C-alpha positions as CSV (number, residue, x, y, z in Angstrom):
1,M,7.4,-19.7,-4.4
2,I,5.6,-17.9,-1.5
3,F,7.2,-14.6,-2.7
4,I,6.3,-15.2,-6.4
5,G,2.8,-16.5,-5.7
6,S,1.9,-13.8,-3.2
7,T,3.3,-11.0,-5.5
8,I,1.3,-12.2,-8.5
9,L,-1.8,-12.6,-6.4
10,V,-1.5,-9.1,-4.9
11,L,-0.6,-7.2,-8.1
12,G,-3.0,-9.3,-10.2
13,I,-6.0,-8.5,-8.1
14,L,-5.1,-4.8,-7.7
15,I,-4.6,-4.3,-11.4
16,F,-7.7,-6.3,-12.4
17,V,-9.9,-4.3,-10.0
18,H,-8.5,-1.0,-11.3
19,E,-9.0,-1.8,-15.0
20,L,-12.4,-3.4,-14.2
21,G,-13.5,0.0,-12.9
22,H,-12.5,1.8,-16.2
23,F,-14.1,-1.0,-18.2
24,L,-17.5,-1.2,-16.4
25,V,-18.0,2.6,-16.3
26,A,-16.9,2.9,-20.0
27,K,-19.5,0.3,-21.0
28,S,-22.2,2.0,-18.8
29,V,-21.8,5.3,-20.6
30,G,-21.8,3.7,-24.0
31,I,-18.1,3.6,-24.9
32,R,-16.9,0.7,-26.9
33,V,-14.0,-1.1,-25.3
34,E,-11.7,-2.7,-27.8
35,K,-9.2,-4.4,-25.4
36,F,-9.1,-5.4,-21.7
37,S,-5.5,-6.4,-20.9
38,L,-4.0,-7.7,-17.7
39,G,-0.2,-7.4,-17.9
40,F,1.9,-6.0,-20.7
41,P,3.1,-7.8,-23.9
42,P,4.2,-10.3,-24.9
43,K,0.7,-11.8,-25.0
44,M,0.0,-15.1,-23.2
45,L,-3.7,-15.7,-23.8
46,S,-6.3,-13.8,-25.8
47,K,-10.0,-14.2,-26.4
48,K,-12.4,-11.9,-28.3
49,I,-15.9,-11.6,-26.9
50,G,-18.2,-9.2,-28.7
51,D,-16.3,-5.9,-29.4
52,T,-13.7,-6.6,-26.7
53,E,-10.5,-8.6,-26.9
54,Y,-9.6,-9.9,-23.4
55,T,-5.8,-10.5,-23.0
56,L,-3.5,-11.9,-20.4
57,S,0.1,-10.9,-21.0
58,W,3.4,-12.1,-19.5
59,I,4.6,-9.0,-17.7
60,P,2.4,-8.6,-14.6
61,L,3.3,-5.0,-13.7
62,G,0.2,-3.3,-15.1
63,G,-2.7,-3.4,-17.4
64,Y,-4.9,-1.3,-19.6
65,V,-8.3,-0.8,-21.1
66,K,-8.2,0.4,-24.7
67,M,-11.4,2.3,-25.7
68,A,-12.6,3.3,-29.1
69,G,-11.6,6.8,-30.1
70,E,-9.5,7.3,-27.0
71,N,-6.5,8.7,-28.9
72,P,-7.4,11.7,-31.1
73,E,-4.3,11.0,-33.2
74,D,-5.6,7.5,-34.1
75,E,-6.8,7.5,-37.8
76,S,-9.7,5.2,-36.8
77,T,-11.1,8.0,-34.5
78,S,-14.0,9.4,-36.5
79,G,-16.4,10.9,-34.0
80,K,-18.8,7.9,-33.7
81,P,-21.2,8.1,-30.7
82,W,-19.5,5.0,-29.1
83,E,-16.1,6.6,-29.1
84,F,-14.4,8.0,-25.9
85,M,-13.9,11.5,-27.3
86,S,-17.5,11.7,-28.4
87,K,-18.7,11.6,-24.8
88,A,-19.4,14.6,-22.5
89,V,-16.6,15.7,-20.3
90,W,-18.4,14.5,-17.1
91,Q,-18.8,11.0,-18.7
92,R,-15.1,10.7,-19.6
93,A,-14.2,12.0,-16.1
94,K,-16.4,9.2,-14.6
95,V,-14.5,6.6,-16.7
96,I,-11.1,7.9,-15.5
97,M,-12.1,8.2,-11.9
98,A,-13.5,4.7,-11.8
99,G,-10.1,3.0,-11.7
100,P,-8.8,4.7,-8.5
101,L,-12.2,4.6,-6.9
102,M,-12.4,0.8,-7.4
103,N,-9.0,0.4,-5.8
104,F,-10.2,2.4,-2.8
105,F,-13.4,0.4,-2.6
106,L,-11.4,-2.8,-2.7
107,A,-9.3,-1.6,0.2
108,I,-12.5,-0.9,2.2
109,F,-13.8,-4.4,1.4
110,L,-10.6,-6.1,2.3
111,F,-10.3,-4.3,5.7
112,W,-14.0,-5.0,6.3
113,M,-13.6,-8.7,5.7
114,V,-10.4,-9.0,7.8
115,L,-12.0,-7.1,10.7
116,F,-15.3,-9.1,10.5
117,F,-13.7,-12.6,10.4
118,Q,-10.6,-11.9,12.6
119,G,-11.8,-9.1,14.9
120,Q,-10.0,-5.9,15.9
121,R,-7.0,-6.0,18.1
122,E,-6.8,-3.4,20.9
123,I,-3.3,-2.9,22.2
124,Y,-2.7,-1.6,25.7
125,T,0.5,0.5,25.7
126,E,-0.5,2.7,28.6
127,K,0.9,0.0,31.0
128,T,4.0,-2.2,31.2
129,E,2.3,-5.6,31.5
130,V,3.9,-8.1,29.1
131,G,1.4,-9.7,26.6
132,L,3.8,-11.4,24.2
133,V,7.2,-13.0,24.7
134,E,9.2,-14.0,21.6
135,E,10.1,-17.6,21.6
136,G,13.8,-18.1,22.1
137,G,14.3,-14.3,22.6
138,P,16.4,-12.6,25.3
139,A,13.4,-12.0,27.5
140,E,12.2,-15.6,27.5
141,K,15.7,-16.8,28.3
142,A,15.8,-14.4,31.2
143,G,12.5,-15.9,32.6
144,I,10.0,-13.1,31.6
145,M,6.5,-14.5,31.0
146,P,3.2,-13.1,29.7
147,G,1.4,-11.3,32.5
148,D,4.6,-10.0,34.2
149,E,4.8,-6.3,34.8
150,I,8.0,-4.4,34.0
151,I,8.7,-1.8,36.7
152,S,12.2,-0.5,35.8
153,V,14.9,-0.6,33.1
154,N,18.5,0.3,34.1
155,G,17.2,1.6,37.4
156,K,14.7,4.0,35.8
157,N,11.0,3.4,36.7
158,V,8.7,3.0,33.7
159,T,5.0,3.4,33.7
160,D,4.0,2.7,30.0
161,F,5.2,0.3,27.4
162,Q,6.4,2.9,24.9
163,E,8.6,4.6,27.5
164,M,10.1,1.3,28.4
165,A,10.7,0.3,24.8
166,E,12.5,3.6,23.9
167,I,15.0,3.0,26.7
168,I,15.7,-0.5,25.5
169,Y,16.0,0.6,21.8
170,T,19.1,2.7,22.6
171,H,21.0,-0.3,23.8
172,V,22.0,-2.4,20.8
173,E,23.4,-5.8,21.7
174,E,24.2,-4.3,25.1
175,P,23.1,-5.4,28.6
176,V,20.1,-3.8,30.2
177,V,19.0,-4.4,33.8
178,V,15.2,-5.2,33.8
179,E,13.1,-5.5,36.9
180,W,9.6,-7.0,36.9
181,I,6.9,-8.3,39.2
182,R,5.0,-11.5,39.0
183,D,2.4,-12.4,41.7
184,R,3.9,-9.7,44.0
185,E,7.3,-11.3,43.7
186,R,10.1,-9.2,42.3
187,F,12.7,-10.3,39.7
188,K,15.7,-8.5,38.4
189,K,18.1,-9.6,35.7
190,E,20.7,-8.3,33.2
191,I,19.5,-9.0,29.7
192,V,21.6,-8.5,26.5
193,T,19.5,-7.1,23.8
194,Q,19.3,-8.4,20.3
195,K,19.8,-6.2,17.2
196,E,17.0,-5.3,14.8
197,K,17.4,-3.3,11.6
198,T,15.1,-0.3,11.0
199,I,14.9,2.5,8.4
200,N,14.7,6.1,9.6
201,L,13.0,9.1,7.8
202,K,16.2,9.8,5.9
203,G,16.1,6.3,4.4
204,E,19.2,5.3,6.3
205,T,19.6,2.0,8.1
206,E,19.6,2.1,11.9
207,Y,19.7,-0.6,14.5
208,I,17.7,-0.8,17.7
209,G,17.9,-3.1,20.7
210,R,15.1,-5.5,21.6
211,I,14.5,-8.1,24.3
212,G,11.6,-9.8,22.5
213,I,8.4,-8.7,24.4
214,G,5.2,-7.0,23.3
215,P,2.3,-5.3,25.2
216,T,-0.9,-6.9,26.2
217,Y,-3.9,-6.8,23.8
218,S,-7.4,-8.1,23.4
219,E,-9.3,-9.4,20.4
220,I,-12.6,-7.6,20.0
221,K,-15.2,-9.4,17.9
222,L,-17.0,-7.0,15.5
223,G,-20.5,-7.3,14.0
224,F,-21.0,-7.2,10.2
225,F,-21.9,-3.5,10.0
226,E,-19.5,-2.5,12.8
227,A,-16.7,-4.2,10.9
228,F,-17.6,-2.3,7.8
229,W,-17.5,1.1,9.6
230,E,-14.1,0.3,11.1
231,G,-12.8,-0.9,7.7
232,L,-14.0,2.4,6.2
233,L,-12.3,4.5,8.9
234,F,-9.1,2.5,8.5
235,A,-9.1,3.0,4.7
236,F,-9.4,6.7,5.2
237,Y,-6.7,6.6,7.8
238,I,-4.3,4.9,5.4
239,L,-5.3,7.4,2.7
240,W,-4.5,10.3,5.1
241,I,-1.1,9.0,6.2
242,T,-0.2,8.3,2.5
243,I,-1.1,11.8,1.6
244,K,1.0,13.1,4.5
245,F,3.9,10.9,3.3
246,V,3.7,12.1,-0.3
247,G,3.5,15.7,1.0
248,S,6.6,15.1,3.2
249,L,8.4,13.7,0.1
250,I,7.6,16.8,-1.9
251,L,8.7,19.1,0.9
252,G,11.9,17.1,1.4
253,Q,11.0,16.2,5.0
254,V,11.5,12.5,4.4
255,S,14.0,10.8,2.1
256,L,13.2,9.5,-1.4
257,K,15.1,6.3,-0.3
258,L,11.9,5.3,1.5
259,V,10.0,4.9,-1.8
260,G,9.6,1.3,-2.9
261,G,8.7,-0.5,-6.1
262,P,8.0,-4.0,-7.4
263,I,10.9,-5.7,-5.5
264,F,9.8,-4.1,-2.3
265,I,6.2,-5.1,-2.9
266,A,7.4,-8.7,-3.6
267,Q,9.4,-8.9,-0.4
268,T,6.6,-7.4,1.7
269,A,4.0,-9.6,0.1
270,G,6.1,-12.7,0.8
271,E,6.7,-11.7,4.4
272,T,3.1,-10.9,5.1
273,A,2.0,-14.1,3.4
274,K,4.2,-16.1,5.8
275,M,2.5,-14.3,8.7
276,G,-1.0,-15.4,7.6
277,F,-3.6,-14.8,4.9
278,S,-5.3,-12.0,6.8
279,N,-2.0,-10.1,7.0
280,L,-1.6,-10.5,3.3
281,L,-5.1,-9.1,2.7
282,T,-4.4,-6.2,5.0
283,F,-1.2,-5.4,3.0
284,M,-3.1,-5.7,-0.2
285,G,-5.6,-3.2,1.1
286,V,-2.9,-0.7,2.1
287,L,-1.3,-1.1,-1.3
288,S,-4.7,-0.6,-3.0
289,V,-5.1,2.7,-1.2
290,N,-1.6,3.8,-2.3
291,L,-2.3,2.8,-5.9
292,A,-5.5,4.8,-5.9
293,L,-3.8,7.9,-4.6
294,V,-0.8,7.6,-6.9
295,N,-3.0,7.2,-10.0
296,I,-5.0,10.3,-9.1
297,L,-1.9,12.5,-8.9
298,P,-2.0,15.3,-11.6
299,I,0.8,13.7,-13.7
300,P,0.2,13.4,-17.4
301,I,-0.3,9.7,-18.6
302,L,-1.7,8.8,-15.1
303,D,-5.5,9.0,-14.4
304,G,-5.0,12.3,-12.5
305,G,-3.2,13.8,-15.5
306,H,-6.2,12.9,-17.8
307,L,-8.5,14.6,-15.3
308,V,-6.5,17.7,-15.6
309,F,-6.8,17.6,-19.4
310,L,-10.6,17.3,-19.0
311,L,-10.7,20.2,-16.5
312,I,-8.8,22.4,-19.0
313,E,-11.2,21.3,-21.7
314,K,-14.2,22.2,-19.6
315,I,-12.8,25.7,-18.8
316,K,-11.7,26.6,-22.3
317,G,-14.6,24.9,-24.1
318,S,-12.4,22.7,-26.3
319,P,-9.9,19.9,-25.9
320,L,-6.2,20.6,-25.8
321,S,-4.5,20.3,-29.2
322,I,-2.8,17.1,-30.1
323,K,0.6,18.9,-29.9
324,Q,-0.1,20.2,-26.4
325,R,-1.3,16.8,-25.2
326,A,1.7,15.1,-26.7
327,F,4.1,17.6,-25.0
328,M,2.5,17.2,-21.6
329,Q,2.4,13.4,-21.9
330,Q,6.1,13.4,-22.8
331,I,6.9,15.3,-19.6
332,G,4.8,12.9,-17.7
333,M,6.6,9.9,-19.3
334,V,10.0,11.4,-18.4
335,F,8.8,11.9,-14.8
336,L,7.4,8.4,-14.6
337,L,10.5,6.8,-16.0
338,A,12.6,8.7,-13.5
339,L,10.3,7.5,-10.7
340,I,10.6,3.9,-12.0
341,L,14.4,4.1,-12.0
342,L,14.4,5.6,-8.5
343,V,12.2,3.0,-6.9
344,T,14.1,0.2,-8.8
345,Y,17.4,1.6,-7.5
346,N,16.0,1.8,-3.9
347,D,14.7,-1.7,-4.2
348,L,18.0,-3.1,-5.4
349,V,20.0,-1.3,-2.7
350,R,17.6,-2.6,0.0
351,W,17.7,-6.1,-1.4
352,L,21.5,-6.2,-1.6
353,K,21.8,-4.9,1.9
């Protein structure tokens, strides 16, 4: 139930905010919205208010806003002033951009709230002082306690936490000799590491050794506006590393096996929900940035593809023909279906493993 509930919560909010962006800006420029739908058919609930039918459907993997005159092929499109195609290019571009932008703004808001109410954690990896000890882990059983300072692993002196961790990682379910200091007293014990599964850049499963310790950290309380600034910076940081990841995928530097879909989202949402509500909100923010970026990619049928159509229209002075639009959208649909099959396959393989 945690997995199902957290998945519906995360996807529902992200989809609602995205479609709300399209809806609000469409109304602001005078476009009549015929339908606002969360989810895909079959229909669960429906209510018409004014010109708009508000619908909640059973398949919670998307949503859409249907605007009057949006499809040039539709027989009902007649060039009325409230129709989508009757508006200027810049107005239609605003409507299309509104969805991804709302997702990005949502991410900033979520990070802002988490940082304001929870504070910012500063982690100190430049030293080897132990801050966290996993309950029941190998380190606790060996007698290591928070505040202890690790001075060597397998006879090699260590001066920072990352250096120490990398030595331990290479010993999977093997003994490592750890030496540490507590109140000027030296301790030395052989500790057998526990195995932990990780995924490398090729999408392959690897295992590392751990003894169950973490570095020291401090919780820094942030003011209202300071938390906003840090949340804004974090949103742009997530955007940047997501762009780098997409670029690495295109260049073949990382494996397509790393791309995840609905099952991966459900698993991650469930796990982060177990770790606390703030972790779930942070995950939602990261996912919201990803959704914004993916939607802005220049792929026909996505928001970015429609922006490309508008750019072409602006340059040539007239819209693409119905035949040209249909051809490009068919290419986009094939690409999207291939992507859906890929992420579903990846999800199933990860889940079965």
